[in-house]
TORDOKOL-674655 format. One record per residue (C-alpha): x, y, z. Coordinates in steps of 0.1 Angstrom, whole numbers, padded with zeros to 4 digits, always signed. Last residue first. Layout:
N
XYZ;...
% end
This chain:
372
+0008-0147+0001;-0001-0112+0001;-0002-0095-0030;-0015-0128-0043;-0051-0120-0021;-0062-0094-0040;-0067-0116-0071;-0042-0107-0099;-0042-0086-0134;-0006-0087-0154;+0011-0054-0165;+0034-0052-0195;+0015-0027-0214;+0010-0043-0249;+0006-0080-0227;-0018-0065-0203;-0037-0047-0234;-0067-0074-0239;-0075-0071-0197;-0074-0035-0203;-0101-0034-0227;-0121-0056-0204;-0115-0036-0174;-0127-0005-0194;-0159-0023-0205;-0169-0031-0170;-0162+0000-0152;-0195+0013-0172;-0221-0011-0156;-0209+0000-0120;-0234-0019-0098;-0206-0043-0090;-0183-0014-0074;-0145-0004-0082;-0120-0001-0060;-0086-0002-0075;-0049-0017-0058;-0015-0010-0075;+0016-0030-0073;+0053-0028-0083;+0058+0007-0067;+0063+0024-0099;+0046+0007-0126;+0019+0000-0105;+0009+0037-0091;+0010+0046-0131;-0012+0016-0139;-0037+0030-0114;-0037+0062-0129;-0044+0051-0160;-0070+0027-0143;-0088+0062-0130;-0082+0081-0163;-0105+0051-0180;-0132+0045-0155;-0140+0085-0153;-0144+0084-0192;-0165+0049-0193;-0187+0073-0168;-0202+0061-0134;-0183+0087-0112;-0162+0077-0085;-0156+0046-0107;-0123+0037-0100;-0111+0045-0064;-0075+0049-0066;-0048+0031-0045;-0069+0012-0015;-0048+0000+0016;-0028-0035+0021;-0021-0052+0056;-0008-0085+0068;-0007-0083+0104;+0024-0075+0122;+0004-0063+0156;+0023-0033+0151;+0018-0031+0117;-0021-0032+0120;-0026-0008+0142;-0004+0018+0125;-0021+0008+0092;-0059+0005+0106;-0054+0047+0119;-0073+0060+0093;-0073+0096+0095;-0071+0101+0054;-0108+0088+0054;-0126+0064+0033;-0094+0043+0029;-0104+0012+0016;-0083-0003+0042;-0076-0043+0033;-0073-0065+0060;-0057-0097+0060;-0070-0132+0071;-0054-0153+0102;-0082-0158+0125;-0065-0142+0153;-0049-0119+0135;-0083-0106+0117;-0098-0105+0153;-0074-0082+0171;-0072-0060+0131;-0111-0060+0146;-0104-0051+0180;-0072-0024+0175;-0103-0009+0147;-0129+0002+0172;-0100+0010+0198;-0083+0028+0176;-0109+0051+0161;-0100+0061+0128;-0112+0031+0111;-0146+0037+0129;-0153+0074+0115;-0149+0066+0081;-0167+0036+0080;-0179+0030+0046;-0178-0005+0040;-0144-0014+0059;-0119-0042+0043;-0121-0081+0050;-0099-0110+0042;-0098-0147+0031;-0135-0152+0025;-0141-0184+0020;-0162-0192+0055;-0190-0170+0044;-0218-0174+0073;-0185-0184+0099;-0169-0153+0087;-0197-0134+0094;-0209-0144+0130;-0172-0142+0138;-0168-0106+0127;-0202-0097+0150;-0186-0117+0177;-0151-0097+0176;-0169-0065+0175;-0195-0074+0205;-0167-0085+0228;-0144-0053+0219;-0174-0031+0227;-0194-0012+0208;-0199+0027+0207;-0177+0033+0177;-0205+0011+0156;-0195-0024+0134;-0224-0024+0110;-0256-0050+0108;-0282-0024+0105;-0267-0013+0073;-0247+0024+0070;-0264+0060+0074;-0283+0054+0106;-0255+0051+0126;-0235+0083+0119;-0226+0110+0098;-0190+0100+0101;-0198+0069+0089;-0199+0032+0110;-0185+0002+0096;-0203-0021+0069;-0180-0052+0068;-0171-0059+0028;-0162-0096+0033;-0132-0108+0010;-0136-0131-0022;-0111-0142-0048;-0132-0156-0075;-0135-0192-0083;-0172-0187-0107;-0187-0214-0082;-0173-0194-0050;-0183-0157-0069;-0218-0172-0077;-0225-0191-0043;-0213-0156-0026;-0240-0137-0046;-0266-0160-0034;-0259-0157+0003;-0257-0123+0002;-0290-0117-0016;-0311-0109+0015;-0278-0090+0031;-0265-0104+0063;-0225-0100+0049;-0214-0074+0024;-0194-0090-0005;-0163-0075-0014;-0150-0097-0046;-0116-0099-0059;-0108-0100-0096;-0087-0124-0118;-0105-0113-0151;-0124-0141-0172;-0157-0121-0167;-0186-0144-0157;-0188-0129-0120;-0187-0095-0134;-0214-0098-0155;-0233-0107-0131;-0231-0079-0107;-0248-0056-0133;-0284-0070-0125;-0276-0053-0085;-0293-0072-0061;-0269-0060-0034;-0246-0090-0021;-0214-0079-0042;-0214-0039-0031;-0173-0037-0035;-0154-0048-0064;-0119-0051-0057;-0096-0050-0087;-0055-0062-0084;-0032-0051-0105;+0006-0070-0108;+0032-0048-0121;+0066-0073-0126;+0050-0092-0155;+0042-0131-0158;+0028-0144-0189;+0008-0176-0190;+0030-0206-0203;+0026-0222-0237;+0036-0258-0230;+0060-0279-0257;+0084-0258-0269;+0087-0242-0235;+0094-0276-0216;+0128-0280-0219;+0141-0245-0211;+0113-0248-0178;+0129-0279-0168;+0161-0261-0167;+0152-0230-0149;+0134-0248-0123;+0168-0268-0116;+0185-0236-0115;+0164-0223-0089;+0166-0250-0069;+0201-0252-0070;+0207-0217-0056;+0211-0186-0071;+0232-0162-0052;+0221-0133-0033;+0228-0096-0038;+0213-0067-0024;+0223-0033-0034;+0220+0003-0017;+0242+0032-0035;+0240+0063-0013;+0219+0065+0019;+0220+0104+0013;+0203+0100-0022;+0172+0110-0016;+0156+0109-0053;+0137+0141-0060;+0102+0134-0075;+0080+0135-0045;+0107+0119-0020;+0127+0094-0036;+0144+0063-0023;+0167+0036-0046;+0171+0001-0040;+0193-0020-0061;+0185-0059-0068;+0209-0084-0079;+0212-0119-0089;+0182-0124-0114;+0180-0086-0120;+0162-0059-0097;+0157-0022-0100;+0134-0015-0071;+0119+0016-0061;+0109+0029-0027;+0090+0060-0019;+0102+0078+0011;+0078+0096+0035;+0100+0084+0064;+0079+0062+0084;+0048+0058+0063;+0070+0052+0029;+0092+0039+0048;+0074+0008+0057;+0053+0004+0028;+0080-0004+0004;+0096-0027+0029;+0066-0050+0034;+0058-0047-0009;+0097-0059-0012;+0090-0089+0013;+0057-0096-0001;+0076-0097-0035;+0099-0120-0022;+0133-0116-0019;+0159-0137-0039;+0179-0159-0016;+0202-0162+0013;+0208-0126+0014;+0243-0107+0008;+0239-0071+0018;+0260-0047-0005;+0268-0010+0009;+0280+0018-0013;+0290+0054-0007;+0329+0044-0004;+0325+0006+0001;+0305-0010+0027;+0297-0046+0031;+0272-0065+0051;+0271-0102+0053;+0238-0127+0059;+0215-0103+0058;+0186-0100+0079;+0162-0078+0053;+0142-0061+0078;+0167-0057+0103;+0199-0051+0080;+0173-0021+0063;+0163-0010+0096;+0198-0004+0101;+0206+0014+0067;+0172+0037+0069;+0181+0049+0103;+0219+0058+0092;+0204+0080+0063;+0179+0095+0084;+0207+0108+0106;+0227+0118+0074;+0195+0136+0060;+0191+0151+0091;+0228+0160+0095;+0235+0179+0063;+0210+0197+0049;+0181+0203+0079;+0213+0209+0102;+0233+0230+0081;+0206+0251+0073;+0191+0255+0109;+0230+0261+0122;+0233+0290+0088;+0199+0306+0096;+0213+0304+0137;+0244+0320+0130;+0229+0352+0110;+0201+0357+0136;+0229+0356+0163;+0246+0381+0144;+0216+0405+0136;+0211+0405+0172;+0246+0413+0181;+0242+0443+0153;+0207+0454+0167;+0219+0456+0206;+0252+0474+0193;+0235+0498+0172;+0211+0502+0200;+0239+0505+0223;+0255+0532+0205;+0296+0531+0213;+0300+0519+0178;+0277+0545+0166;+0296+0574+0185;+0326+0565+0164;+0310+0561+0132;+0297+0597+0137;+0285+0606+0100;+0296+0637+0081;+0278+0667+0081;+0271+0688+0047;
% end
C-alpha cells in the first residue's frame, strides 16, 4: 500500500495555490458576513438616528445604554408621523410603527415581518401644555350633555375615480353618509354637473388628471397631459382645469403609466401643485412612478394609493380589498383605497364597513385630512 507523501504535498505549488485561495475565500466570506450583519446595520442605525433628529428637531436628546430619548415641544401631529413613515419606507425600506400614549411615543422599525432592532429603543417624549389640559377639562364637563363623534387612530380614506362620466351609479355615492373623496375628470360633457353635485354634498374633491398611458395618447382623453408637452403647456392646461373647478384640493393621475415615470413631466406637474398649494395623490398605475422622489425634493404634500378596491366589479373582490386596506391602516395608521363611481358592487361593501367602524375601531376620513 502506497502512503501519501505529505511532505511532497506541502511543496506542491498547486496545493499551495489552492490552500491560499481557500484561506482568502474564507477571510472574504467572514468579512462580508461581519460587514452585512454588523457594520451595515450599525451604519444604518446611526443614519436613522441622525435623520430622526433632523425630522423631529428635539429640544433635548438623552442616551442610555441601548436607548435614545428625544424631548419634543409638543405631541407630533399625524401629518408629521406620516412624513416619518414615508421617509424611512422609501429611503430604507423600513416600516415604522408608532406605539403612543398621552405623553410618549415609542418608534419601532420593521423589515417585512422582522423587527430592525439595531436602533435600540427610540422614544419621543413631550409635556402636556396648558392648552391641552384646558381642552381635556372642557371635554370632561361637556361629556354628559353632548355625544361627540368617536375618533380612532386608524384612518381610512376612500377615493372614487372617474367622476364626470355619466354613470348612473355615481349618484348613490354622492348621497352616501361616508366622507368620500371624489376624483373628477375635467372637461367632460358632464363634469360641471358632477362638480356641483359633489360640492352640494359637501364631499372632498380632487381633479383626476388624464395622463398619457404606455399605450399612447390615443388611449386617453383628448385633454390629457402628454410626455411630448413642454412645461409651459402642462402648466397652462392644469391652470385651466383648476380655474374651472376651483374647489379641488388636490389631484391624482387618470391612467398615466407613461407620464408618471417621466421626470420632466412630473417635475412640471408637481411644480404647478407646489405653486397652487394643492397636494398630489399618486394612483400608482405603475411601480416606476417618479412622483414620490420629485415631491419629496419639492417638500410637496404627497400621498399614494394603497389598494384598488374594484379591479373586479364584484362584492367578493371589494370585501377582500377592504380587509387588505384596513390591515395596512392598522399597521401604519392610515390607508388609501381607490374605487370608481361606476362600481355598483362597491357601494354596499362601503356601507357595510361604515356600520362596522366602531367595532373595528377605524374612522373614515376625507383624503385631505391625511394632509392637514
